[in-house]
Residue frames relative to the residue before (quaternion, step in Angstrom):
aa qw qx qy qz dx dy dz
M 1.0000 0.0000 0.0000 0.0000 0.00 0.00 0.00
M 0.4050 -0.7011 0.5385 0.2334 3.57 -0.93 0.95
I 0.1344 -0.7688 0.6225 0.0580 3.50 -1.11 0.84
P 0.4199 -0.7073 0.5004 0.2702 3.59 -0.63 1.05
W 0.5049 -0.6769 0.4564 0.2803 3.61 -0.75 1.02
Q 0.6267 0.5554 -0.3385 0.4292 3.57 1.10 -0.69
D 0.6299 0.5463 -0.3472 0.4293 3.67 1.18 -0.43
L 0.6191 0.5461 -0.3532 0.4403 3.61 1.18 -0.19
D 0.5520 -0.5860 0.4815 0.3465 3.50 -1.17 0.75
P 0.6175 -0.6087 0.3534 0.3510 3.65 -0.80 0.81
D 0.6714 0.4951 -0.2834 0.4731 3.47 1.12 -0.87
T 0.6287 0.5391 -0.3225 0.4583 3.54 1.12 -0.73
L 0.6368 0.5298 -0.3104 0.4663 3.50 1.01 -0.99
Q 0.6303 0.5419 -0.3214 0.4535 3.57 0.92 -0.85
N 0.6650 0.5087 -0.2880 0.4648 3.54 0.91 -0.99
V 0.6518 0.5043 -0.3105 0.4737 3.64 0.91 -0.99
I 0.6940 0.4651 -0.3043 0.4576 3.61 0.80 -0.87
E 0.6303 0.5138 -0.3553 0.4610 3.66 0.93 -0.74
Y 0.6418 0.5168 -0.3196 0.4677 3.62 0.95 -0.92
F 0.6549 0.4949 -0.3262 0.4688 3.65 0.91 -0.82
V 0.6780 0.4831 -0.3151 0.4557 3.62 0.81 -0.92
L 0.6865 0.4721 -0.3092 0.4586 3.63 0.86 -0.83
R 0.6492 0.5250 -0.3114 0.4538 3.62 1.08 -0.75
E 0.6865 0.5598 -0.2600 0.3845 3.54 0.94 -0.99
G 0.1536 -0.8302 0.5217 0.1222 3.47 0.97 -0.75
T 0.1606 0.8635 -0.4633 0.1184 3.47 1.17 0.73
D 0.3691 -0.7098 0.5430 0.2552 3.59 -1.03 0.66
Y 0.1943 -0.8046 0.5569 0.0691 3.55 -0.66 1.06
G 0.6608 -0.5165 0.3255 0.4366 3.60 1.14 0.40
S 0.8020 -0.3018 0.2354 0.4585 3.52 -1.33 -0.45
E 0.7253 0.4003 -0.2159 0.5168 3.57 1.13 -0.55
E 0.2691 -0.7974 0.5166 0.1575 3.51 -0.54 1.15
K 0.2535 -0.7940 0.5386 0.1228 3.62 -0.90 0.87
T 0.5325 -0.6199 0.4757 0.3253 3.56 -1.21 0.64
L 0.6565 -0.4981 0.3698 0.4292 3.57 -1.20 0.15
D 0.6262 0.5458 -0.3140 0.4598 3.52 1.10 -0.75
E 0.6609 0.5023 -0.3031 0.4680 3.56 0.99 -0.82
K 0.6364 0.5152 -0.3151 0.4799 3.55 1.05 -0.83
V 0.6265 0.5269 -0.3173 0.4787 3.67 0.98 -0.86
Q 0.6663 0.4889 -0.3070 0.4720 3.59 0.81 -0.94
D 0.6291 0.5273 -0.3473 0.4534 3.66 1.00 -0.76
V 0.6564 0.4864 -0.3127 0.4846 3.68 0.94 -0.85
K 0.6276 0.5382 -0.3357 0.4514 3.61 0.92 -0.89
L 0.6600 0.5206 -0.2818 0.4625 3.55 0.98 -0.86
Q 0.6307 0.5274 -0.2996 0.4840 3.55 1.11 -0.82
L 0.6384 0.5115 -0.3076 0.4861 3.56 1.08 -0.79
Q 0.6840 0.4808 -0.2931 0.4638 3.55 0.86 -0.87
Q 0.7168 0.4398 -0.2553 0.4771 3.60 1.02 -0.64
G 0.5021 -0.6761 0.3906 0.3717 3.53 1.33 -0.05
K 0.4999 0.6585 -0.4344 0.3573 3.61 1.19 0.28
A 0.7314 0.2004 -0.1774 0.6272 3.57 1.33 -0.03
M 0.1067 -0.7802 0.6139 0.0550 3.59 -1.22 0.45
L 0.4564 -0.6352 0.5677 0.2566 3.50 -1.42 0.56
V 0.0330 -0.8153 0.5778 -0.0187 3.54 -0.75 1.02
W 0.2411 -0.7685 0.5852 0.0936 3.56 -0.87 1.13
S 0.1678 -0.7795 0.5953 0.0987 3.58 -0.78 0.95
E 0.3325 -0.7579 0.5291 0.1875 3.50 -0.47 1.22
L 0.6261 0.5501 -0.3553 0.4233 3.63 0.97 -0.74
H 0.7943 0.2889 -0.1534 0.5119 3.62 0.87 -0.98
E 0.3134 -0.7605 0.4988 0.2734 3.62 1.36 -0.17
T 0.5069 0.6185 -0.4344 0.4145 3.52 0.75 1.07
L 0.2860 -0.7178 0.6103 0.1745 3.50 -1.28 0.60
D 0.0209 0.8034 -0.5928 0.0516 3.57 -0.81 0.97
I 0.3765 -0.6693 0.5894 0.2506 3.53 -1.38 0.25
K 0.1195 -0.7601 0.6378 0.0330 3.55 -0.93 1.00
I 0.2560 -0.7371 0.6067 0.1522 3.53 -0.90 0.96
K 0.4341 -0.7239 0.4786 0.2418 3.57 -0.87 1.07
C-alpha cells in the first residue's frame, strides 16, 4: 500500500529516509555525497513523484521504492 510522504511526521520521514540511504549503499558516481545530501536527494525524489513510500502488510515494514 502506498503511503503519502506528506502524511508522515517530519522526524519519522527523516528516519525512514536515512535508514533507506544507509541500507541501500547506492553508488553516486565519482563524487561521494554526504548523508545529508543523499537524504535531500531522496526527499526530492519523493516530492517529484519519482519515489514512493510503500507499506508491506505482510512484513509490517515501510520502504521507499524508486520508480
